[in-house]
N, C-alpha and C positions, 0 to 999 in steps of 0.2 A: 272443707279445706282451712277456713280460717282456723278452728279449730285445734286442727293438726299443725299448723304454722306455729300457734302460741305455745303448743307443747314443746316444737322443738326450738323455737326461742329462749323456754323456760332453761331447756336443756343445757342448750347454749352458755347461759346465763350461769346455770350454777357450775357447769365444768369448769369455766373462764375463772372461776375463785379459786381452782387449784393450782392456777400457775401463779408467781409472784410476776411474773413479767406481762400475764394478761391482765390481771387486776390493775398494776402499774399503767398500762395501757388503755384500761377502762376508764379509769381517774383522770388520764390525759387528757380525752375525747371528752368527758364530761365537763374538765374546766374549761375547754376548749369552746364547746358548743354553749353552754350552758352557763358557766361563770361560777358554777360551786358542783358538789358531787350529788350524786342520787344513790338512795339507800336502794339494794333490791327490791325490797318491801316495794316501795314506790314505783319500779321499773316493772315489776309483775301489776301493780295496781294499774299503771299506764297499759300494756299489755292486753290486759283482761279485758279494758273499756272499748278493745279494739271491736269494732262488729261488722257484718259483710255489708250492712246498708253504708256505713260511712267509711268502708274501703272503695266502695262503686262510685260514692261521691267524690272521692278525692280521685278516683282514676277518671272522672267524669270532666272535672275541674282541670287535670293536667293533661288530659290528652284530646277532648272533644274542642273542636273548635278552634284549635291550631294548628300550624304547620309543624310536622315533625321535623326535625334535623336528622339527617341522615350521612352515617359517615360510613365508608366501607373500605375493605383494602382485599385486592385480587380482582378477577373479572367481573367487572359493574355492567357487562351488557346485559345480563338479565335480571336487574335488578328492578323494581317497579318504580314508577317516578313519585315523587313526595305527593301530589297530589292522590294518587291511586293509596298509597301509605296511609293519608289522613282520612280517605273514604273505609279503608280497610278497618282504622280502629273505632272511627265513628258507629259502624257497623258491629265489632266487636261491644262496644259499650253498650249498644241496643239488645244485644242478646247477652249480655250480662243482665243489665238491668231487668228484661224478662225471665231469667233464671232465676234472680232475686226474688221476683213477686211469686213465683211459683214454689218457693221453699219455703216462705214462711206462711 
């Protein structure tokens, strides 16, 4: 999945270079968030540095041990409580760790 996502992001990056408006938006985002522009080569290098274990670590730091924020529109009577969601996220993290351990 990580390789597929990388390939998709590379394709999006390269296709975005075909449109002047998309290039301008990309430069504006980079200036806003980084204070400078980043070359496509640097973006691709950063993309290549992403690994499944690094993603799992990020997900764990982001979701495990925190109470999720929930916003909903429509009938909310069937929504699980925040505590139930937190438990499910913790369980999903454990399952992801197990899958990563067996895939290496």
